[in-house]
C-alpha positions in Angstrom: 32.6 14.9 45.2 29.6 16.9 43.8 28.2 15.9 40.4 28.3 18.4 37.6 24.8 19.4 36.2 23.8 17.8 33.0 24.2 20.0 29.9 21.0 21.4 28.4 19.5 19.2 25.6 20.8 20.1 22.2 18.4 22.2 20.2 17.8 20.7 16.8 15.0 20.8 14.3 11.8 19.7 16.0 10.0 16.5 14.9 6.9 17.3 12.9 3.6 16.5 14.5 1.5 13.6 13.0 -1.1 16.1 11.9 1.5 18.1 9.9 2.8 14.9 8.3 -0.7 13.8 7.4 -1.6 17.2 5.9 1.5 17.1 3.7 0.8 13.5 2.6 -2.9 14.2 1.7 -1.9 17.4 -0.1 -0.6 15.2 -2.9 -3.9 13.3 -3.4 -6.3 14.1 -6.2 -9.0 16.6 -5.3 -12.6 15.7 -5.6 -15.8 17.8 -5.4 -17.0 18.9 -2.0 -13.6 19.5 -0.5 -12.8 15.8 -0.5 -9.8 13.9 -1.8 -9.7 10.8 -3.9 -7.5 8.1 -2.4 -6.8 4.8 -4.1 -5.5 1.9 -2.2 -6.0 -1.9 -1.8 -7.4 -3.7 1.2 -6.5 -7.3 1.9 -9.5 -9.1 3.4 -10.5 -12.7 3.8 -13.2 -13.9 1.4 -15.6 -14.1 4.4 -14.9 -10.4 5.3 -15.3 -9.2 1.7 -18.6 -11.1 1.3 -19.9 -9.7 4.6 -18.9 -6.2 3.6 -20.6 -6.6 0.2 -23.7 -8.1 1.8 -23.9 -5.1 4.2 -23.6 -2.7 1.3 -26.4 -4.5 -0.6 -28.6 -4.6 2.5 -28.1 -0.8 3.1 -28.6 -0.2 -0.6 -25.3 1.6 -1.0 -22.3 0.9 -3.3 -19.3 -0.7 -1.7 -17.2 2.5 -2.0 -19.7 4.6 -0.1 -20.0 2.1 2.7 -16.2 1.8 3.1 -15.9 5.6 3.1 -18.5 5.8 5.8 -16.8 3.1 7.9 -13.4 4.8 7.5 -14.9 8.2 8.3 -16.4 6.9 11.5 -13.2 5.2 12.5 -11.2 8.4 11.9 -13.6 10.2 14.3 -14.9 12.5 11.5 -18.4 11.1 11.2 -19.5 9.8 7.8 -17.8 10.7 4.6 
């Protein structure tokens, strides 16, 4: 006995792309000069990690926020912040 073909998939609303979701999420952040956004969040590090990060900032003569922004910018594939 031949099988019936499967019905076509149901058309529903498409799932948003990650880039669209990210754009919507960031749209609610505070704007900063230079086309940047100000994001506030906490990072949980071990004391050893925090001290190493602070030492690197001191060694590079940068403030901690600038160093973290550069690291995150590089990790996001956008270069430095």
